[in-house]
C-alpha positions in Angstrom: 1.9 174.7 23.3 -1.4 173.1 22.5 -1.9 169.8 20.8 -4.6 169.6 18.2 -5.8 166.4 16.5 -8.3 165.6 14.0 -11.1 163.0 14.6 -13.2 162.1 17.5 -12.6 160.2 20.7 -15.2 158.0 22.3 -15.0 157.8 26.1 -17.0 154.6 26.1 -15.7 151.3 27.4 -14.8 148.7 24.7 -17.3 145.9 24.2 -16.3 142.5 25.7 -15.5 139.8 23.1 -18.5 137.7 22.1 -19.2 134.8 24.4 -17.5 131.7 23.3 -19.2 128.3 23.1 -19.2 126.4 26.3 -15.7 125.0 27.1 -15.1 121.4 26.7 -14.8 119.4 29.9 -11.3 117.9 29.2 -11.5 115.1 31.7 -14.8 113.8 30.5 -13.7 114.3 26.8 -10.4 112.4 27.4 -12.1 109.5 29.2 -14.7 109.3 26.4 -12.0 109.4 23.8 -10.1 106.5 25.6 -13.3 104.5 25.8 -14.1 105.1 22.1 -10.5 104.1 21.1 -10.6 100.9 23.3 -7.9 102.1 25.7 -9.8 101.6 29.0 -9.9 98.5 31.1 -13.2 96.6 30.7 -15.6 96.9 33.5 -19.0 95.5 34.2 -22.4 97.1 33.7 -26.0 96.5 32.7 -25.5 95.2 29.1 -29.2 95.6 28.0 -29.4 99.3 29.2 -26.0 100.1 27.8 -26.9 98.5 24.5 -29.8 100.8 24.0 -27.7 103.9 24.7 -24.9 102.7 22.6 -27.1 102.0 19.7 -28.4 105.5 19.8 -24.7 106.8 19.9 -23.9 104.6 16.9 -26.5 106.4 14.8 -25.0 109.8 15.7 -21.6 108.8 14.2 -20.8 109.9 10.6 -21.2 107.0 8.1 -17.6 106.5 7.5 -16.8 106.2 11.1 -19.9 104.1 11.9 -18.7 101.5 9.3 -15.4 101.0 11.2 -16.7 101.3 14.9 -19.4 99.1 16.5 -20.2 100.8 19.8 -22.8 98.2 20.8 -19.9 95.7 21.2 -19.1 97.7 24.3 -22.4 96.9 26.0 -21.9 95.5 29.6 -18.3 96.5 29.5 -18.5 100.1 30.7 -19.2 101.8 34.0 -21.8 104.5 34.1 -19.2 107.3 34.1 -17.5 105.7 31.1 -20.7 105.6 29.1 -21.5 109.2 30.1 -18.0 110.3 29.0 -18.4 108.3 25.7 -21.7 110.1 25.0 -20.0 113.4 25.8 -17.1 112.6 23.5 -19.3 111.7 20.6 -21.4 114.8 21.1 -18.3 117.1 21.0 -16.4 115.2 18.4 -19.1 114.6 15.9 -21.6 117.5 16.4 -24.7 117.3 14.3 -23.3 114.7 11.9 -25.8 113.6 9.2 
């Protein structure tokens, strides 16, 4: 008995799903979030260099958040890795605000 069917069949391979945005680095994001929320132990660092970077980060925050959070107060209290993680967190959490 022969089976007959209507329609056509494509023997081509299915297309892969579109590339997703780069995955978030969870460790860096989590550390940045802890720094942002003040849940890390204070460390010591170069206050003047950190103040410049923190002031730049402050401008990237949405207006509503910026009124409540003063990132420049953290100057001199962060390690380099904490500051890098904070920058990463703000970039991921508040993308292209303003």
